[in-house]
PDB file of N, CA, C and O in Angstrom:
ATOM      1  N   THR A   1     -36.309 -67.540 -39.881  1.00  0.00           N
ATOM      2  CA  THR A   1     -37.569 -68.317 -39.811  1.00  0.00           C
ATOM      3  C   THR A   1     -37.753 -68.893 -38.417  1.00  0.00           C
ATOM      4  O   THR A   1     -38.845 -68.821 -37.853  1.00  0.00           O
ATOM      5  N   GLU A   2     -36.703 -69.457 -37.865  1.00  0.00           N
ATOM      6  CA  GLU A   2     -36.822 -70.038 -36.509  1.00  0.00           C
ATOM      7  C   GLU A   2     -37.263 -68.956 -35.518  1.00  0.00           C
ATOM      8  O   GLU A   2     -38.181 -69.175 -34.727  1.00  0.00           O
ATOM      9  N   GLU A   3     -36.616 -67.802 -35.559  1.00  0.00           N
ATOM     10  CA  GLU A   3     -36.980 -66.729 -34.629  1.00  0.00           C
ATOM     11  C   GLU A   3     -38.438 -66.331 -34.823  1.00  0.00           C
ATOM     12  O   GLU A   3     -39.159 -66.115 -33.849  1.00  0.00           O
ATOM     13  N   ALA A   4     -38.866 -66.235 -36.049  1.00  0.00           N
ATOM     14  CA  ALA A   4     -40.243 -65.828 -36.336  1.00  0.00           C
ATOM     15  C   ALA A   4     -41.222 -66.843 -35.758  1.00  0.00           C
ATOM     16  O   ALA A   4     -42.180 -66.475 -35.078  1.00  0.00           O
ATOM     17  N   SER A   5     -40.978 -68.121 -36.031  1.00  0.00           N
ATOM     18  CA  SER A   5     -41.913 -69.148 -35.540  1.00  0.00           C
ATOM     19  C   SER A   5     -41.953 -69.107 -34.012  1.00  0.00           C
ATOM     20  O   SER A   5     -43.010 -69.319 -33.418  1.00  0.00           O
ATOM     21  N   GLU A   6     -40.826 -68.840 -33.376  1.00  0.00           N
ATOM     22  CA  GLU A   6     -40.823 -68.783 -31.908  1.00  0.00           C
ATOM     23  C   GLU A   6     -41.621 -67.576 -31.427  1.00  0.00           C
ATOM     24  O   GLU A   6     -42.311 -67.645 -30.410  1.00  0.00           O
ATOM     25  N   THR A   7     -41.523 -66.466 -32.163  1.00  0.00           N
ATOM     26  CA  THR A   7     -42.246 -65.255 -31.768  1.00  0.00           C
ATOM     27  C   THR A   7     -43.731 -65.393 -32.058  1.00  0.00           C
ATOM     28  O   THR A   7     -44.559 -65.196 -31.168  1.00  0.00           O
ATOM     29  N   ASP A   8     -44.073 -65.728 -33.287  1.00  0.00           N
ATOM     30  CA  ASP A   8     -45.497 -65.852 -33.668  1.00  0.00           C
ATOM     31  C   ASP A   8     -45.673 -66.990 -34.669  1.00  0.00           C
ATOM     32  O   ASP A   8     -45.274 -66.871 -35.828  1.00  0.00           O
ATOM     33  N   MET A   9     -46.262 -68.077 -34.228  1.00  0.00           N
ATOM     34  CA  MET A   9     -46.462 -69.212 -35.138  1.00  0.00           C
ATOM     35  C   MET A   9     -47.390 -68.797 -36.284  1.00  0.00           C
ATOM     36  O   MET A   9     -47.160 -69.171 -37.433  1.00  0.00           O
ATOM     37  N   GLY A  10     -48.417 -68.040 -35.980  1.00  0.00           N
ATOM     38  CA  GLY A  10     -49.369 -67.628 -37.009  1.00  0.00           C
ATOM     39  C   GLY A  10     -48.724 -66.657 -37.987  1.00  0.00           C
ATOM     40  O   GLY A  10     -49.014 -66.695 -39.182  1.00  0.00           O
ATOM     41  N   LYS A  11     -47.840 -65.775 -37.480  1.00  0.00           N
ATOM     42  CA  LYS A  11     -47.218 -64.787 -38.370  1.00  0.00           C
ATOM     43  C   LYS A  11     -45.946 -65.345 -38.993  1.00  0.00           C
ATOM     44  O   LYS A  11     -45.218 -64.616 -39.668  1.00  0.00           O
ATOM     45  N   SER A  12     -45.672 -66.617 -38.779  1.00  0.00           N
ATOM     46  CA  SER A  12     -44.445 -67.221 -39.328  1.00  0.00           C
ATOM     47  C   SER A  12     -44.402 -67.027 -40.840  1.00  0.00           C
ATOM     48  O   SER A  12     -43.343 -66.753 -41.405  1.00  0.00           O
ATOM     49  N   GLU A  13     -45.553 -67.168 -41.491  1.00  0.00           N
ATOM     50  CA  GLU A  13     -45.588 -67.018 -42.949  1.00  0.00           C
ATOM     51  C   GLU A  13     -45.126 -65.619 -43.350  1.00  0.00           C
ATOM     52  O   GLU A  13     -44.280 -65.474 -44.233  1.00  0.00           O
ATOM     53  N   GLU A  14     -45.675 -64.595 -42.708  1.00  0.00           N
ATOM     54  CA  GLU A  14     -45.289 -63.220 -43.057  1.00  0.00           C
ATOM     55  C   GLU A  14     -43.796 -63.015 -42.801  1.00  0.00           C
ATOM     56  O   GLU A  14     -43.089 -62.449 -43.634  1.00  0.00           O
ATOM     57  N   PHE A  15     -43.327 -63.474 -41.654  1.00  0.00           N
ATOM     58  CA  PHE A  15     -41.913 -63.300 -41.323  1.00  0.00           C
ATOM     59  C   PHE A  15     -41.035 -64.047 -42.321  1.00  0.00           C
ATOM     60  O   PHE A  15     -39.971 -63.560 -42.703  1.00  0.00           O
ATOM     61  N   THR A  16     -41.474 -65.213 -42.735  1.00  0.00           N
ATOM     62  CA  THR A  16     -40.682 -65.997 -43.692  1.00  0.00           C
ATOM     63  C   THR A  16     -40.477 -65.188 -44.964  1.00  0.00           C
ATOM     64  O   THR A  16     -39.364 -65.130 -45.488  1.00  0.00           O
ATOM     65  N   GLU A  17     -41.530 -64.569 -45.462  1.00  0.00           N
ATOM     66  CA  GLU A  17     -41.397 -63.790 -46.706  1.00  0.00           C
ATOM     67  C   GLU A  17     -40.422 -62.632 -46.496  1.00  0.00           C
ATOM     68  O   GLU A  17     -39.591 -62.363 -47.363  1.00  0.00           O
ATOM     69  N   ILE A  18     -40.511 -61.953 -45.370  1.00  0.00           N
ATOM     70  CA  ILE A  18     -39.630 -60.813 -45.110  1.00  0.00           C
ATOM     71  C   ILE A  18     -38.182 -61.291 -44.904  1.00  0.00           C
ATOM     72  O   ILE A  18     -37.244 -60.692 -45.429  1.00  0.00           O
ATOM     73  N   LYS A  19     -38.014 -62.371 -44.138  1.00  0.00           N
ATOM     74  CA  LYS A  19     -36.652 -62.885 -43.869  1.00  0.00           C
ATOM     75  C   LYS A  19     -36.032 -63.402 -45.161  1.00  0.00           C
ATOM     76  O   LYS A  19     -34.865 -63.129 -45.442  1.00  0.00           O
ATOM     77  N   GLU A  20     -36.794 -64.136 -45.936  1.00  0.00           N
ATOM     78  CA  GLU A  20     -36.247 -64.682 -47.183  1.00  0.00           C
ATOM     79  C   GLU A  20     -36.146 -63.558 -48.208  1.00  0.00           C
ATOM     80  O   GLU A  20     -35.710 -63.789 -49.336  1.00  0.00           O
TER      81      GLU A  20
END
């Protein structure tokens, strides 16, 4: 999640679902 938010704050939600 941290990496995702650093890469794309807007896409953090999508990354969170994939990471989790």
